[in-house]
N, C-alpha and C positions, 0 to 999 in steps of 0.2 A: 504493500500500500504506500502511496505517495503522500507526502506532507506538503501542503501548499500554505505559504505564509501570507496572511491577509494584510494588506496595507491600510485597511480601513481604520484601525485605532489611531493611526497617525494623521489622518485627514483633518484639516483645519488646525493642526498643531505644528507638526514638523515633518511633513511628507517627504521633502527632499532629503533631509538628514536620515530619516528612517529607511528610505529606499537605498541610499548609499550603504547604510549599515547592514541591511539584509543582503545586498549584493555581495559585500565583503564576507559576511558570515557564510553564505551558501558556497561561494567559491573556495573559501578556506577549508571547508569541510569536504570538498571534492566529492559530493554525494549527488548522484544522478536522479535520486527520487525526491528532490526538493524543487519547488516551484513557487511562483508568486501569484497572488489573487488580488484583483482590483475591482472594487464595487463602485459603480457610477449611479448616483441618485439625483433626482431632480426636485425633490420636495413635493411632488404631486402624486406619483404612484405610491410612494412611501413618505413618511413624515419628514425625514431628513433630506437635506440637499448636500451632496458631497461629490467632489471630483468634477471640476469644470472640464470642458473640452480642452482647454489649454493645459490643465493639470494632467489630463489623460495623455495628451501629446507628450508632455514632459516625461511621464512614467515610461511610455513605450520607447522613447528615445534613449532613456538612461538605464532601463532594466537590463541586466546582464544574464539573466536566467529566464526560462520560459514562463509565461504568465497566462492566466485565464481572465477574461473580462466578463463581468456580470453587470448587465444594464438593468437597473431598477428604475426605469424611466417610463413615463406615459407615452403612448403613441410611438413606440420604438420603430415601427415600419416607416414613419414619416421622418425620423431623425437619424436613421442608420448611416446615412452618408457621412455624418460628422465623425463616425467611428471607423468607417471603412476607407475614407479618403486621406486620412493622415498617414504619414510615412510609416511603414511597418518593416522596413529593412534597414535597421541601424547597422553601424559598422561591425557589430558582433554577430550579425545574422538575424534571421527572422525570430522575433520574440513572442508576439501574440499568437497563441496556438488555437484558442477558441473564443467565441463570442456567444454569450447566452443572453436571453431576455426573459422577463417574468411571463409565465404562461397566463397569468390573470390579466395581463395588459391588452390581449388581443383575442379576436375570435379564432376559431379553428382555421378558417380559410386564410386569414391574415397571417397567422403564425406559421402555417405550412409554407406560404409564399415567402415570408421573411427568412425562414431557414434556408430556402433555396438561394435567396439573394446573398446571404452570408457565405454559403458554400461556394457559390460561383466566384466570390471575391478571394477565395483561397484559404478560408479558415474553417475549422471545425465549428459546427453550429449546434445550438441546443437551447433548451428552456430551463428556467428555474421554477421550482414548485414551492409555494409558500406553505407554512406549517399547517394551516387549516384548509388546504386545498385537497380534494378527494382525487387520488391518483387514478382510480379505476373507472372514472366517468368515460363514456365512449369517445367523446370528442378529444379528451386529453390523451387517451390511449392512442388515438390516431395520430396525434402530434408527436408523442414519444417515439412512435415507430419510425419517424423521420429524423430523429436526433442522433448526432454523434456523441453528444454530451448531455447529461441531465444533472442539474444541481438540485439537491433536496435540502430545504431549509429545516434545520433542527431548532430554530428559534423563529420568531416573527421577523420577516424581512424588514430591514431598514434601520436597525439599531445594534450597535456593537456592545458587547459585554453582557448579553443576556444568558440565562441559565439553560443548559442543554435540556431538550424535551425529547423523550423517547418516541413521541409520535412521529418525528421525522425519520428515525431509524427504522421504524416498521414499514416505511414505504420502499426501502431499498430492494427487498426481495420482489415486490410487486413490479417494480420498474425493470428488474432483470428478466422477469418472465415476459414482459411486453417487448423488450428490446435487449436481447442478451449481448449485443455488440456495443451498446452505449457505455461510455465511461461515466460512472456514477460518482458525483462529488457530494459530500456532506458538509454543510456549512452552518456553524452556530454552536457556541458553548462547548467546543471540544477542548479537552485538556488531558493530561497524563492519566487522570483518574477514570476516564471513561473511554480511552482510546482502544482498549482491548475489546469492548463491546462493538465498537465501530469497525475494527478490522475483521472480527469474526462474522459480522453481518454481510460482508462482501463489498464494502465501500472501496472504491478504487483510489479516490483522492480525498483526504481529510483536510479541510480548511481550518487553520488555527490562527486566531487573531489576538485577542486580549491576553491570553495565557502567555504568549511569547512577548508581546509588547510590554507587559507589566513586569516581566521577570528582570532580576538584577543583572544577570549575565545571559543575554539573549542567545549568543552562539552556543553556550554550554547547554541551555535549555533545548535548543534545536537538536544538538547532538544527542542529548538524552532521549528525546522523542524518537529519533531515528533508531537508536539502540533498543528502545522499548518496543517499537513496532516490529523490529527484526526478531524479538524474542517471543512474539505472540504467534501461535499457530492459527492460521486461517481455516475455519471449518465450513465456510459457505460452499 
C-alpha cells in the first residue's frame, strides 16, 4: 500500500515551505511508495476555499514526486480547463498522475463525459465519494466502472483534521467489486493507529495529512509509517 502525503494542512499557512519539506523528506527516504495529494476547494461545493489556480500551478511546478489532484469544486466540467491547461511537464518529468472530482458535483452523464475529457488530456481520471454518499446506487456504479481512480472519503469532504469514520472503509470492498482495476484511495483521519485496518481492507493509497503535518519530526514519522505498512499482512 502506498502512502500519499496531503498538502492540505499547510494550505493558507505555509504551503510553499511544506511542499519543499515533503519533497526533501520523500527523496531522502528513497521510497517509491510515497506520493503527494493536493485538494482544491472553492468554498461552494464544500465549506472551505483552498488552493487557488495559481497555488495549484505552483505545486505542480515544484513537486518532485508524483501527486494526485482532488477537485472539491462546483461545476468541475465547466472549470476543468484551469487544471488541464497549466504546464504538467516540469523539468523533473510528469508529476500529476490523476485528477478526480466529487461525484456529488455532477450528474451521471456529466461525470462520465468529464472522465473522458481528463483521460484524453493524458491523466488518470476518477471520482471522489463523500462519506455519506451511497456507493451502490446504479448511477454511481456506472460512473465507477469508468474510473481509473476512486477516492473514498473517511471523513466529511472539505475539512482537515477530522476523526476517521469506519463508514468510509466499508465502501472499499464494494468499489473493488464494481471496478477491480481502479486504484482505491482512502482519505481522512488516517494515522498509525488505524492504518492496519486500512491496508487489510484492500486500500491501494492511504492519504495522510494532519498526522504527518503535526508531528515533530515529519521525515521520521513518514519513515515509521512506511515500516508499519510493510509489517502488516494484507488479507483483502
